[in-house]
N, C-alpha and C positions, 0 to 999 in steps of 0.2 A: 504494500500501500504506500502511494506516496506521502512523504512526509505534509507534505500542504493539506493533505487531504483527513489529516489525522491530529485532534487535539487531546487525545488520551492517550500519547505516546511516551508521556514522562514516566520513568522507574518506581519503583515503590519507594517508600521512604525508609523502610528498613534496607533498602539498596546502596542507602547512601552513607552507612557506615556509623558508627559510635563517635560521641564526642571524646575529644583528644585534647590534653593541656599544652599548653606553648613549653617548651623544653627551658626549665630554671635557669639553665647556665645560656641562656641565651647569646649573650653577646661577651660572655667572660672570657679571659684570654687573647682576645683577639689583637692581634697588633698589625697594622699595618703603614707601609711605607708612607704610602698618598696620604698627604694631609692639608685639607682644605684646597684640594687641585680638580678642576672640571674632570668629570668622567670620561667626557670625548678623548678619545688620543692624539687631538691635536689641543695647543694652547692656546690659537690663535681663536678669537670670538667668530661668531658665527656672523651672519650677514645683517644688517641691521633691519632690512624689508622683511615684515612677515610675510609667511606664508602663502597667509591668507589674502595676500596682494598680489601673488602671482596669479596669473591667468588659469581658469578652467580650461581643461581639454576640451574648447567645442570651436570648432572652426566657423569663420563667416560664411554666410551663405555665399556661393559661386566660386569662394576664395578657392587656392590650393590646399592641401593638407600636408603639411611637409614629415610627420611624423604619422606611422600606423594607428587607425584610431581603433579603441576598443567597443565595443556594444554589449551592454547587457540584457538580457532577455529573459522575462519569465513568462510562461506559458500554460495552461492547462490542458495542453494535447501530450500527447504519449508519441507523435510521429515526428517532432520537431527535426530531429538529425535526420530524419527523411526530407524533411520541408526546406531547410537551409542547403541542399545540393544544389538548388537551383540558384541562388545569389553569391556575388562577388566574395564571400567570406572566408576567414579559416577560424573553424571551432578551434578555441585553446580552452577552454574548461567546460565541462557541465555534469549535471546531477538529476538522474532519474526523480532521486527521491523528491527534491525538490521544483524540481521542472524549473531551475535557473540555469542558463547558458551565459558562457563570455565567450564572443566572436571578435574577429579582426578584421575588419574592412582592408582592401589592398592598398599597399605603399601606394600611394601617388593618386588617389580618391579623393575628386575635388570636394568643396564643400556642398557644392549644388548637387552632384551626385550623391553625395553621403545625406542628403535630406530627403531625397528620393527612396534612398534606400532602406531609412529609416521608415518612411511612408510605407512602403512595400511590406516591410515585415509587420509593421503593425498589424497590416490587413490578413494576415495568414490569420488561419480559423484558431481558434482557441488563445490567438498571442495577446498577452495583458500587457505586459512592457518590453517596448524597443526601445533604447535611449542609450546615448554615449555614457560610457562607465567613469565614474565619478574618483578622482584622486582623494586618496584618504590620507592623513597627517596628526601627527601630536603637535602640538606648538609648544612643547616643553624644551626646546633648543633652539630657541630665537630670539630671546631677549636680552644678549648681553652685545656690549660694546667693547671692538678694538680699543684697548688703552694708550696704543702705539708704543707700549715698550714689551710687547710680546707677552700680554696678560690680558685678562678682562677687566672692567669695570661694571658692576652692578647698576642699573638703572634705578636708581633710588635705593633707601634700604630694606636689604631682602628684596629685592623686584628680579634679581635676575633667574631666569626660568632654567637654567642648566645644571646639572646635577652635581654637587661637589660633595666629596668622599669624605668621611671622617678616618683619619690616620688611628685615632685610640678611641674607639668607641665603647663605652660602660651602659650597661642596663639601665642606669636612669634616664640616658640621653632618649631611649626608645619607649621606656613605659613609662616617664613623666615626662614627657615633650611636650610643650605649651599648647601645641593641637590638642592633646587630649585632656588636657586639664580645663581648657577652654570650653570644651563641650560635657566636661564632665564625667568622663570614659569610664576611670577608676569606680564610682559608685554605682557607675549603669552595671557594670559587669558584677557586682555582688549579687544582684538580684537572681533568682534561679533559673536555669534555663531547661526545657524540657525537651528541646528539638535541637538537630545538628543542621542549620542552613547552610546551604552548598551557595557559594557567589562563584558565578562565572566571569573571569578577568577576561574579555577580550583585547588582545594588546600585539605586546611587542614578543609574547611567549613568557618563559618563568625559567629562571637557574633552581629548577627541581633541586641540585644538590644542596641549597642553602640551607642552612640548620633552622631558620625560622620555620620552614615547610613540612619539618619531621613530622609526620601523622597529621599534617591539615592538606592533603591532595585529596580531590575525590578520584580524580584518575590523573594520567598522564596529560589528557587533552587531545588535541587535534591541532597540527599544522598546517592552514589553508594557504600558506606563502608555499610550502612546500612540495602540499598535498600529501601529508603523512602523519603518522601516527606521532605522537608526544611533542608537545608544543615547546622546544627548549627555546628560551632567549638567548641566541647566540650572535658575536658579530663576524664577520667575514673579512674584515681589514681592505674593504674597496670603499670608494668615492662613489657608491651606485649613482646617486643623483646630482652628479657636479657642481655641487655646493661647497667643493674645496674643504670638505671635512668628511672624516670615517666613521661610520659607526656611532652616530652622535646620539642616537634613542638608544642605543645598547642599553638595557639596564630599565628601562622604562615599565615595562610591565611588570618586571620583580618589584619597583621600588612600588607599584599601585597594589600590587597583591599583600605585600608587607602591610600596606597602610591599613589594606583590612584587617587584615589580623590584631595588629594594633588596636583596631577600635573595637572588634569583636574576636578576642580571642578562642574562640568555641567553633567559630565557622572551619569549613573543608572550601578550598580554592579547586576551580573548574578551569585550568588554564586553556586558551583557545589565542593561536596565535595568527591574527592578521594583517600585521604590522611587519616590514622588513627592520634591520638593523639603524637605517638612516629611518624609520620610522613613516615610512612610507606604503602604503597600501592601494587597495581597489575596493570600491564599494560592494563589489560583487561577493570578495569574499568575505564582507563586515555579514553581509546579509545571511551567507552560508554559515557562518560562524554564529551567528544568532539563532536559526534553524536547530545547528547541531548543539548549543550550549542548552535549547531549552528540551529539546529531543532526550538530554543526558542527563538529564535532574535539576538544571539550575532552579531556585529560587531567585534569585537577584543576578542582574547582570552587569557589569560596570562596561560601560562604553567611554571611556578616557580618548575619544578622537574628535577630532573634524571632518568635512568634506568640502570641496569647493561648490558647491550648488547640491540642491536637492536629488535626492535618488529615490525614485520610485520604486526601485529593487530594494534598497532598504526600507523604505516605508512598508513593504508587505510582510516582512521580518518581523517589524515592529509591530503590526497588526496580530501576526501569529503569537508573539510573546505575548502581549496583552491578552489574547483567546484564551491563552494556557495560565494566565493568573502570574505570569513571570514579572516583577517589577523592572526595569529598565533606569539606570540613572548614568546620564551622559555629560559631558561638559560643556557649559556655554562658549568655550574658547578664551584664546587669550590675545584678541583683539583689540581689548582696553576700550572697545565701544560694540559692535554689532554682534549679535549674537550667530552662532554656525549652526548649519545643519550636521547632526541629527536635533541638536537643543532646540531648533525652530520647527518640529515635525508637529503638524496640525492633521488630524485623522479627515478635518474635513474636507481639505485641499486635494486629498489623493482618492483619483477618480474609478479605483477600480478596489476590490474586496477579492481574497483569492479565496479560492474553491474550498466550500466546507465551513467558510465563514459569514456566509451571506446573513445566514439568520444572527449574528453574535455583534451586541451591542458595543461598537469600538468607538469611545471618547479621548481616548490619549491619557486618560487619568494614572496610567502607571507608567509611564514615560516621564521621567522627573529630571530637569535640566538644572544643573549645578552650577552657580557661579562661584568667587574665591573671594575670603576677606582674609584681613591680616588678622595678628593677636590682639587687635583693640577693637577688632569687629569692624575695620572701614575698610569698603571696597578694595580689594588688592587693584594696584596700579595698570596691569597686565589683564585683567579680566573683565570679559563682556557680560553686559548688562542689559536689562531690558524686558518687557513685559513676559516673553516667553519662558523668563528664570523661574521656575518654583520653589526653590530654598539655596541658600547659599552656607557654605561650611570652610574651616580652613584650609588656606590652600597656600599660604607663604611658609617657607622653610620649614616642610614636612620632612621629618626623620621616619627614615625606612631603610628596609633592605636594598642592597644593590648585588650585581653578581661577583660571585668571586667570594662566598660569605663577608662581604665589605655592608658598609651602611654609609649614611651620608641625606642629606639634606635636598629637599628639590622643590621647585615651587610652578604654580600652574594651576588650571580649573580642573586638571587632573588627576592633582592630588585631592582636591577638595571635593572630585565625586567620589574619589575612594574614601574619604572619611564620612560622607553621606553612605554610601552603600555599606559601609561598616556598621551603622547606626540602624539602619534598615534589618543587617545580618542580625543586631542586639534583638530587634523586637521581633524577628520572626523567632529565634530561638527560645525564648521568655513565653512569647503567645502561640506558637506555631504558625505553619504556613497556612496561605489562604484556604476555605475560607473563615480559619479562627484570626486570622488578622489580616490588617493591607499596611503592609509595611510602607509605602509611598504617602499615605494619609497620615502614619503617625510620624513619620518624620517630617512633613508638611508641618500640620495641626501642630506640633509640639515643639516648632520653630522660635526662637527666642525673637520678637520684633526690633529691627535695627534702622529700619530709616529715619528715626531720628538721629542719629548720628551720621547718615548717611543723605544730607538733605538734596546732594546736587543728583543723587541717583536714586530717589526715593519712588519705590513702585517697581523699580527695575532689581531688585535683588531678592524677588520672591517672597514668601511670607515671614523670611527672615534667617536666624543662622541656626543651624544644628543642634540639638540638644540632647546628648543621648542619654541623662538622667529622665528626663520628662519623658521621652519616647520609650525608653524601658520601663518607667512608670506605669504608662497607658496601658502598654503592651499586657503588664502585670495584671492590669484592672481589667483589662477585654472593653477596653475602650474603643 
């Protein structure tokens, strides 16, 4: 049966494993040579221009296409492979379980021909979506400026969003860090749990050998970039995207997953790799990562990434997650201003519904967009904001795991999203999964209002800053 046709494919709760504690000697004995140095293999800063400003892979109508363009397709037909043989495209990837396909137009295709090609593909029987595959990226490598002396300068206090490794980590730096104190995580963690939540981290993968993840993996996950089992967070030593930096997003997924566990230490992590070591990926892979996470037992999905435009392919996967009562937390973006997709996801603007979901009420309430604040609950300089934001969370200098059993600080809306996912996991662990609880509602409703101290962005930071203790107490009281 096609995954799209099934909304009851999640494994039983007993199959998710039992609760386990974080190692007591989590950070003891670690000595690392690097201290306060960027995680990137190079010491020079990233280019000042944010990735969000780069043009999307959308050719001007009638103009030349200098690079092969990839198209993402979603269909309800079982004979798409046969249908595609009549078109000038090359099939790159395809999933008969999700009825999604990634094809590439022939090199040299002009914009006008491409427009006609997309129009023709949409007319195929059962074709729901035919669109340019959106580029996916993570922002947490873009906000440092070259200081002219071979180093980097932070954009304001603690506003640089590249990772900095801690040379001499200690347990208090992790367990008693400001971000956890700010949301009162320690007291929230004292409330008795009855269930082990599974949080899917859809990102660059995971360094599964890191001590923080011992006993805390739901499985080894899946790598959609390489198309194989085991979602390892690995560098390749190459400048894949031509920005003069090497593997600058290496460790992003590891840091995100560690942050989730810092807030919800009894959760299990389900790693899903959709971004390479440069932090780039494909909307097609993100969609299939969401489908896979839902089918493999995720209660919560952490989506700390953005796209250069709206992806209807990803929107369908978000529909599927919501229909299966899986909450998705996604980052607003590090533009400092406009929110990026999927942070702008609005089910009312999507003109199709996946087969099997036609009768399901989809209002997007389970897709939560997260902005970042600093340790004073002031909007982080880099954080996007706007009416689409549902909630805010600490996202400046968050301390968490990095590959090689290392630890360090990283800032960004990605980190804020991981904090919010962790709070949601706490509520699910206490109250149990849907319908016993609604983690999105608890995280949003129990947040601390911060508009008064953010007058310039009032109304654009959601309901407020996440409050772990208030959310946990609400879960315990069955609110």
